[in-house]
C-alpha positions, 0 to 999 in steps of 0.5 A: 542495566541496559545492553545494546546488542548488534544484530546486524548481518554485515557492517554495511547494514544500517544500525537501528533500534529494534522497536515498536510503534510506541517506541520512538528512539533514534540513534544519534548521528556523528559527523566528522567535520574535516578540512576538505569534505569532498576529498575526505568523502572520496577517501571514505568511499575508496574503502569499499573498493572491489576489483569488480572487473575480475569477474566481468568476462562472463558478461560476453556470453550473455545475449541481449533481450532474451529470457530463457533458462539458458540466459538464467544459467549465464547470469548465474555463472556471472554471480558465481564468477564474482563469488569465486573471485572474492568480489562482494557485490553488496560492497560494490553497491555500498561503494556506489551509494557512498559516491552518490552521497558526495553532493549531499554530504559536501554541497557546493551551492546555497541550500534552498530557503528554510520554508521550502522542502527541497527534493532529493538531489539526483545521485551523481548529478553534480559529481563533475563539479565536485571533482573540479573542487579538488585542487589536484583535478585539473584534467577535464572529465572528457578524458574519461572517454572520447564520446563524453561530449555527446553522452555525458549525462549517460556516463554520469548516470552509469553508476546508478544503472549499475546499482539498479542492476545489482539490486535486481541481481540480488533479488534473482540470485540471493547471495545466501544461496552461494554462501556455502559454495567455495570451489569451481568444482561445485559449479562444474558439477552443477553445470554437468547436471543441467546440461541438455545431455543430462538425464532430463535436460536442464531439470535436476533429478534426485538420481543426478544428485546421488553423483553430485557429492557436495550438492547440499552446499548449494541446495537452495540454488538447486531448488531455485533452479528447478522451480525457475525451469518449470516457470520458464518452460513457456507452455502456458501462462501461469495465472497468479493473483496481482497481490502475490509476489512477483514470479521468477519469470518477471524478475528475470525479465527485469534483470535482462532489461537492466543488463541490456541497458548497461551493455548498451552504454558499455558499447557506446563508450567502447568498454569491454563490458559493464563491470570493466567500465564501472572499474574505469570510472571509479579508478579515474575518480580515485586516481585524481585525488592526492590524499597525502599532499594536504590535511584534507582529511584532518578533523577540525570539529565533531557534530552529533545530530539528534532528532526527537522523536524519531517516530511520530504521527502526521499531526505531531512535531519533532525537534532537530538539535546539533551539538558541535565541538571544536576539536582543534587545539589552537584554531577557531571556527568562525561565522558558523551558519546552520541551514535546515533542510528535509530530504526525502528518503525515497526520491521516487515517491511523490511527496509534493503534498508535504510542507514543513513549518520550521520554527526559529533557530535556538543557540545554547552553550556558545555563540556561532560567530566564534567557537573557540578550541575545545568548546561546544555549541548546541543548536535546535529547531522545532519542525511541524510537518503539514500535509495537503492530504491524509498520509496513507502509509508510513514515510521516512524523511531525512532532516539534514543541516548544512553547516558553513564556517570560516577556517583560516580565512577560507569558507567551508561547507559540509552537511551534518547528518541527522537521524532519519525520522518515520512519520506514521499516519494518524490513528483514526478510530470510528465507533458506531453504537447500535442499540435496539430502542427497547430493553426487556426483562427477559432476553428477546430472541428477535434481538441478536444483541441489545447494544453493538459497538462496531469498532472501525479502523478508518485510518491507514495506521494499525491500531494496537492494544485498544482498551475500552475503559468505559462503556456506559449504557443509559436506559430510562424506565418507561413508567417512572421516566427515570434511569432504569437499572439493568444487568449485563448478561454477556459481552462478546468480541467478534462472536467470542464470549469474553465475560460480563464486564463492559471493560474490554480490550482488543489486541489489534485492528488492521487498517480498514478492518472492524471488530464488533463488541456485542452486549446483551442486556436485560432490564431489572424490576420486571419492566421494559426500559428505553435505550437512550444513549451510550457513552464510550471511552477508549485508549489506544496503545497504552494511555493514549487517545487516538488522534481522531475519534468519531463516535455515533449512536444509532437505533436499530429500526430493522434487521433486514439480513445479516448484511443489511440494517436500517438505522435511525439517528433518533428514536423511531417515533420521532418524525425528524429521524433520519434513516440509514442503510448499514452493512455490518460486514463492511461497516458501510453506512449511507443515507437511506431515502424513502420512495413512495409508490406512484403506479404499478402495472402487473402482468402475466408472462409466458416464456418457453412454457414457463409462466411468471408474474411481473409488477412494473412499479414506479416510485417518486422520492420523498425529499425534504427541502434540505435533501433537495438542496443537497441533491442540487449542490455540486457534491450531489451532482457528482453522485453516481448512485443513491440508497433508497427504501421502498415497498409494494403490496405483496401480490395475493394472486400468485400461483402455487409455488411462485415467489419473488425471484428477481428485482431489477431497477429499470433505467431510462429507455426501459433498460434493466440497469442492475439486479437487486440482492434478494437479501435486501428484500423482506415481507412484513405485515401491516395490518391485514396486508403483506408488504414487500419491502426492498432496499437498493444501494445502487439506485440512480441519484436524485440529480439523474432521476426524480422517479425510479422504476423497478421490475418485480418477477415472481415465479417458481424457483426451478424456472429461474435456477440458472446463474445470473450476473448483477448487470446486463453488460459491463464496460470499462474505460481505460485512459489513454495515458494509463501505464500498462503493466502485466497482471493489471486487474482491469475490472471485475464481474459478479454472478450468483447462483439462485441455489447457492452453488459455486460458480466459475467464470470463463472468457471468450472473444471473437478475435481470440485475443490472448491479452486478457484472462479471467480469474475463474473464482473471483471474476477479475479480468486481468491483463497479461500482456504489456499492451491493450489493443492493436494500433487499428483498434479503439475498443474490444468486446469480450463475453464472460460465461458463468457456469454453476456446479450443475453445468447451467450457464449464462453469458454477459458482454464485457 
C-alpha cells in the first residue's frame, strides 16, 4: 500500500514529491477551464487578500538611505505591527504572485511559434490590457492616480517591487522568530531593554532578561538582535570569505534599498506609505470586477497536464500530455487548438542557449474539432531540449499549453498548467588508468601501486553509487609472450583498504572531485610480467552507464613527487610514445614537451657576504612536425603557457652545503618570469653523471618563444631562507564594464617558505586606500567597497608583504 504524506508547512507552499535524482515523478497539474478566465483568476487572487494597510503606519518613522541599529529596530517594529494586526506577509506575497500570473494563465495574444522558446512575460506587463477585457471595467486605469500618464510603467511594476521587498524582509526578519509572540506587551518589554537608557544601551544583557519574563517567546529574535548589533557597530570591517553567506549588514543594506524604492514611488503617487498604495491598487483591481453578473467562473472543462519524466538529463527527451474533459451536460467545445510553449522558471537567468525540438502533436480518444459533453480528448508531444553549450547546473523549465476553443460562438483562450521539469547536467565520468610497465613477483617498494584508477567527475552533476563491475588488468609474460597470471594483494579507495577484489563501489563523487582506486599486484610463476592494458566497466546510480565516459590508459614513466607524475601513452621503449605531465592531486594532465640544452653559462656570485653558484641555461624545443603545426594553429596561438621537461648536468664543483634553492624561468629581456616549484625537480643518475631534471608547467608557449632560458641557483639553505613569491610582480586588469560588488575577489598572490613554515600576508599602499583587503591566510585580494578607483585614477599599485613564523619578510608589487 502506498501513502502520500503532506509535509508542507503552509497551504501556500507548492506540492512536490520528495525524491532523489533517480526518481523522476512529477505531480500532474489540474486546470479548470472556465467561461471567463481573467475574471475567474482575479477572484482566485482575491482569496489571498490581507488588509496590509492596517500595519502601514510604522513606515513613516523609517528614514531613507540609512543603515543603523536604530533603522533595524524600526523595520523590526514594522514586522511586529503586521504580526499583531494578523497580517500574513507571506500571503501578501502569494497574492502578488497570483496577480502576476494573470497574463500567463489568461493570454490575450497569439503565442509564439512552436519552434521557438519564448521568454517568461514580465509580471504585470499586460495587466492593464487584461483588465480591459473584463466587460465591467469601463473606466481607464488613469483613474488610479493623477500622475499615471507619466509614470504608468512604474505603477505597473509597483507590486513587483513590493514582492521583492517582502522577500528581503523575510530574509532579514524570519517569520519563525515572531511565531510565539502574541502581545504588544512583549514588544514593549523588548523596546525597553534595547533603549539607549538601558544597561548596555542597545545590547541586551542576561541581567536584563531576568526582568523580561516572557523573553523566551522571542529568544531567536533577541539573539538575532544582539548579533546584528555587533555587526553594525561600524568600528571595523569584518572580513569574510566570499563563499560564505551574506552577513546581516549586507541584508539590511539591500532591505533599505528596496524600501527606499517603494517609498519613492509612494510619494510620486501621493500615497501615505507603500502598504496603503498597494492596498489601493489591489482594491481598484478587485472593485472593478462584477463576480455575480455572469457565469464567468463557471467551469466548462477540466484539463490534467502530465510530464514524463519530471526530471531528466540534458541529452534526454520528455513527453507532455494533456487529458481534457468536457464537464458540461449539453454544450459542445468546438475547434480546440493546442499550442505548446516553454517558459523559464527563473526569468532573470540567461537561457538563450536552450532551444527545443518539438515533435508532432498526437490526438487520441476524440477529435479536437468537436468535443461532446462528458467526453475526453488526450493530446501529447515529444520534446527534446537542445543546448548550445554544456549545462553547468540544474535548471527548472515550465512547459505550458495554450488552449483556444469556441463556446457559444465566442473564442476562448486559457493556459493549461503542466508540471515543472528539472533538467540536470549530463553525468560525465573520466577514468585515467595509470600502471607501471613491469609487475614483479614481489612487491616493489619503488612502486606505490601497480595500477591506479583516477576516477574523476568531469561534469557538473554529482555522481552517486558508482559500481565498478569490471576492472581487468591484462599482463603478459616476458618470456613466454603469453598472458601472465597475477595475484591482487590489496585494493584501496582514497588510501583506505577495501579488500582484495577488483569489484569496488564509490558512494559519491562531487563535481570536479576525484577518487583514486589503487591496486597492488604481483606476478605468479616467479617471473616478471609486462602490463599491457586494463579494461574497466562502471555503472552510475544503479544499472546506468554515465552519459559521457572517457577512459584512457597510461604508463607511469616517472614519479617526480606526490604531485607530479610523468606518463606515456605507449610503452616507455616505444619512440613514438607521447609524454604527459600529470598532477594526481588535481587530476590535471597536460602534454609534456621535451627541451634540449643548447648553452649553459655558470658563474660564482657574491651578495652581502653570501656566495652562491648560478647556471644560466638556454634550451630549444624538440617538436615533431605535427607539434609544430599545432603550435602554429589558431588554438596554439591562443595558448598562454606550456609544460616542458628538461635537464642539465648537476654541477660537481659546488661548495660544501650548497644545493639547489631556486629555479627561475627567464623571459624576454632577461626578466625573471616565475619561480619553479622545487617539487618538480629531481636528480637522476645517467651512467656516472648526475642529471638535474625539471618540469615547468608554466613555460612560455611555442608560439611566443622558440627557445627557453632558466636560471638555476645553488646555495646554502640558511642564505635563502626568507619566504618568496611565485612571481616578481602581479598584475590584474579589470574591465571597465565589470559589475562592482563588495567582497569580490580581484586576484590572488602566493608565497612559500623554504623551511615549510606558515606564512601570513598583509597589504600596504602609498595612498592608504581602504578599497581592498587581503586574506591573511590565502593571499586573496578582496574588494570591500562598491567602487575601484576615484575619477582621476586609471591604475592602482599596492604592495603585498609576506611574513613567515620567524618574522622574515618579502614584498612584491601588485
